[in-house]
matplotlib code that plots the C-alpha trace (Angstrom):
import matplotlib.pyplot as plt

x = [0.0, 1.2, 0.9, -1.0, 0.8, -1.8, -2.3, -5.0, -6.3, -4.6, -5.4, -5.6, -5.7, -4.9, -6.4, -5.0, -7.0, -4.6, -0.9, 0.9, 3.3, 6.3, 4.8, 4.0, 7.7, 9.2, 6.8, 6.3, 3.1, 3.1, 6.6, 6.7, 8.9, 6.5, 3.8, 3.1, 1.7, 4.8, 5.4, 1.8, 1.8, 4.8, 3.4, 0.1, 1.9, 1.5, 5.3, 8.2, 10.1, 9.4, 9.6, 10.9, 8.4, 10.9, 10.3, 6.6, 6.6, 7.6, 4.0, 2.8, 4.8, 3.0, -0.5, -0.8, -1.3, -1.8, -4.1, -5.7, -9.2, -8.1, -5.1, -4.5, -1.6, -2.1, -0.3, -3.2, -6.2, -8.6, -7.8, -9.9, -13.5, -16.4, -16.9, -13.4, -13.9, -17.2, -15.7, -12.7, -15.0, -16.7, -13.4, -12.1, -15.1, -14.4, -10.7, -11.7, -14.1, -11.3, -8.6, -10.6, -8.8, -10.3, -10.3, -10.1, -8.8, -9.5, -7.1, -9.1, -12.6, -13.6, -12.7, -14.5, -17.6, -17.7, -16.7, -19.1, -21.9, -21.6, -21.7, -21.9, -19.2, -16.7, -13.4, -13.1, -15.2, -18.0, -21.3, -21.4, -18.9, -17.0, -16.9, -17.1, -14.4, -14.9, -14.3, -12.4, -11.8, -8.5, -7.3, -5.3, -1.6, -0.6, 1.6, -1.1, -3.5, -2.6, -5.6, -3.6, -0.2, 2.1, 1.0, -2.7, -2.3, -0.4, -3.2, -5.8, -3.8, -3.4, -7.2, -7.5, -4.6, -6.5, -9.7, -7.8, -6.4, -3.5]
y = [0.0, 3.5, 5.9, 9.1, 12.5, 14.2, 16.6, 18.8, 21.9, 21.4, 23.8, 20.9, 17.1, 15.5, 12.1, 9.5, 6.6, 4.0, 3.3, 1.9, -1.0, 1.4, 3.7, 0.7, -0.5, 2.9, 4.2, 7.4, 8.7, 9.1, 7.7, 5.9, 7.7, 9.1, 10.0, 13.7, 14.6, 16.3, 18.3, 19.3, 20.3, 22.6, 23.9, 24.6, 26.9, 24.7, 24.1, 26.5, 23.9, 20.4, 18.0, 14.5, 11.9, 11.2, 14.8, 14.2, 15.1, 18.7, 19.1, 19.4, 22.6, 24.0, 23.1, 20.1, 16.4, 13.2, 10.2, 7.5, 6.4, 2.7, 1.5, -1.7, -1.3, -2.4, -2.0, -0.1, 1.6, -0.2, -3.4, -2.0, -3.0, -0.6, -2.0, -1.0, 2.5, 2.9, 1.6, 3.9, 6.9, 6.3, 5.9, 9.1, 11.0, 10.0, 11.0, 14.4, 14.9, 14.0, 16.1, 19.1, 20.1, 23.2, 21.4, 17.8, 17.3, 13.8, 13.0, 10.8, 11.5, 7.9, 6.7, 9.7, 9.0, 5.4, 5.8, 8.7, 7.6, 10.7, 9.3, 12.7, 14.5, 16.5, 18.1, 21.1, 22.2, 19.9, 21.2, 19.0, 19.2, 16.2, 15.9, 19.7, 20.4, 21.9, 19.3, 19.5, 16.8, 16.8, 14.6, 11.5, 12.4, 8.8, 8.5, 6.1, 9.0, 10.3, 12.7, 15.3, 16.7, 18.0, 21.5, 20.8, 19.0, 21.9, 24.3, 22.1, 22.2, 26.0, 26.4, 24.6, 26.8, 29.9, 28.7, 27.8, 31.3, 30.2]
z = [0.0, -0.9, 2.0, 1.4, 1.4, 3.5, 6.4, 7.9, 6.0, 2.7, -0.2, -2.7, -2.2, -5.6, -5.9, -8.3, -9.5, -8.0, -7.7, -10.7, -10.1, -10.3, -7.6, -5.4, -5.8, -5.1, -2.5, -4.5, -6.1, -9.9, -10.0, -13.3, -15.9, -18.4, -15.9, -16.4, -13.0, -11.7, -14.9, -15.0, -11.3, -12.1, -15.4, -13.6, -11.1, -8.0, -7.5, -7.9, -9.8, -11.1, -8.2, -8.5, -7.1, -4.3, -3.1, -2.7, 1.0, 0.0, -1.3, 2.3, 2.8, -0.3, 1.0, -1.3, -0.8, -2.7, -2.2, -4.4, -5.0, -4.8, -2.9, -5.0, -7.4, -11.0, -14.2, -15.7, -14.1, -16.3, -14.3, -11.4, -10.9, -10.7, -7.1, -6.2, -7.5, -5.7, -2.4, -2.9, -3.4, -0.1, 1.7, 0.1, 1.3, 4.8, 4.4, 3.1, 6.0, 8.4, 6.9, 5.6, 2.4, 0.6, -2.8, -4.0, -7.5, -8.9, -11.8, -14.1, -15.3, -16.1, -12.6, -11.1, -13.2, -12.1, -8.4, -7.7, -10.0, -12.1, -15.7, -17.4, -15.4, -17.3, -16.6, -14.3, -11.3, -10.2, -8.9, -5.8, -2.9, -1.5, 2.2, 2.6, 0.0, -3.5, -6.2, -9.5, -12.1, -14.0, -16.9, -16.0, -16.3, -17.2, -20.2, -21.5, -21.8, -25.3, -25.4, -23.5, -24.2, -21.5, -22.5, -22.3, -19.0, -17.6, -18.8, -17.0, -13.8, -14.2, -14.3, -11.0, -9.6, -10.6, -9.0, -5.8, -5.7, -3.6]

ax = plt.figure().add_subplot(projection="3d")
ax.plot(x, y, z, "-o")
ax.set_aspect("equal")
plt.show()
């Protein structure tokens, strides 16, 4: 199991779908070479420089954290069952209520749609809160997601950054 990078009162809790095998092996979120989370976080203005996954704990000093919808590591997110995503959404809601981040940003619209029973959800701000936090859906930064370039991912993260206003 990959431990969360979390603390009370964060500005944004980023929520991945689940750890990849590389992340599970290293103990670092979004660790696989080719994953574009860390570049998008920097391009979006959340970090002063591009952090390496091994520096993930530095996020806490920036008011940021990372969790996952599902704890089970897989090679690909599409190996997860709908039941796992629904159970993970319920667990995440409790975590958000406990830690109280201002925003929750789920990175992966398909997993969000299934886990939270929102089949028509799109990217960006969501109308409903999650455990008292405002909710945003970002594209999946996996290198397997060819629909988004590093530039468009960075722009999507920058939209959230502007909304957060931090």
